[in-house]
N, C-alpha and C positions, 0 to 999 in steps of 0.2 A: 705724414707718417703716423699711423695709429700707435698709441702708447700701449704698454703691456696689459693694463687693466681693461682697456676697451677690447683688445684682442681676446683676452681670457673670457670676458663677458659674451663676446660673439660666439665663442665655442660652446659655452654653457647654454646659451639660448638655442643654438643650432641643435644640440643634443636633446634639449627639452622639446623642440619642434618635431624631431624625428620620432621620439618616443610617443608623443601625442598622436602622430599619424598612425601608429600601430596600436592605438587604444590603451595606452598606459597613462595613468595619472602621474603628473610630474610636478615637483615643487623645487624652485630655486631656493637654496639655503642662504640666509643672510651672510653678508661679508664678515669674515672673522672666524668662520669655522675652519679649524686647521686641516681637516682631511676630507670633508664632504662638501661637494658643490651642489649636488642634486639628490633628491630622494624620489624614487619612482616606485609605483605600485600598479598591480593589475586592477581592473575596475572594481572587483569585489573586496579588495584589500587583503586577500589571503596570502599574497607574496609581495615582498618589498625588497628594494635594492638600494644600496648607497653607492653613489657614483662620484668619483673625482675626475674632473675634466682637465686635461693638459692640452693647450692650444698653441699652435705655431703659425705665424704668418706664412711661412714657407719652410716646411720640414725637410725638403729634398736637399741633399748635400752632394757635392762633386768630389771626386778623387782623381789624382793624376797630376801631371806636370804640363805646363804650357798648353799647346793645342790638343794634347791627349787627355784632357780632363773629360770625365764622363760621369753621368749620374750614378751614384754608388749606394747611398743609404738614406734613411730618414733619421732625423734627430729631434727628440723632445726632451725637455728638462723634467726630471723626476727626482725629488729630494729623498733622502734617507728617512726623514720623518713621515712622509706620506706612505712609504712601504711598511714601516714599523707599526704605525697606528691604524692600519686598515684591518678590518675583521671579516667575519662571515658575511655573505651576501654583499660583497664589496667588489666593484670593478673600476678599472681605469678606462677612460675613453680618451684616446689621443686624436685630436682633430687637426688636420692640415688644411688651412684656409687657401692654400695654393696661391700665395702672393696677393691676397686681398682683392682678387679679380671677381667682381660680382657675377660674371657670366660663367664661372666655374663652380661646380658642385664640390664642396669640401670632402676630403677622404676622412673616414673615421675608422679607427682601429680599437676594438674592445678587447681588453685583457683582464683576466682574473688574476688575483694574487696567487703566487705559487703555493701549492698545497691545498687549494680549494677545489672541490669537485666541479 
């Protein structure tokens, strides 16, 4: 069973990989930054984005009783501090690793902080 730091690191590296595939320059921020995991920029540096990545081994949750349980929602942990300290050009990337199965492509949900264009 992977520990939470390894799972988080996997999500951050996956987002960096995807951004690189779309010709964005991406840098992982050193551990200890309270709200930013990645910095991304277009090739000429005219636009930059701060990214916080939240990763789950398996974000899908069931609801119901007994045999009537069915897939209902996704669940990611997001603390109050992360929301309060995020500024302009900031996005959250929620990564679902789908049970750590290497044959499955992770799902990624990109969300801007409320009130941003």
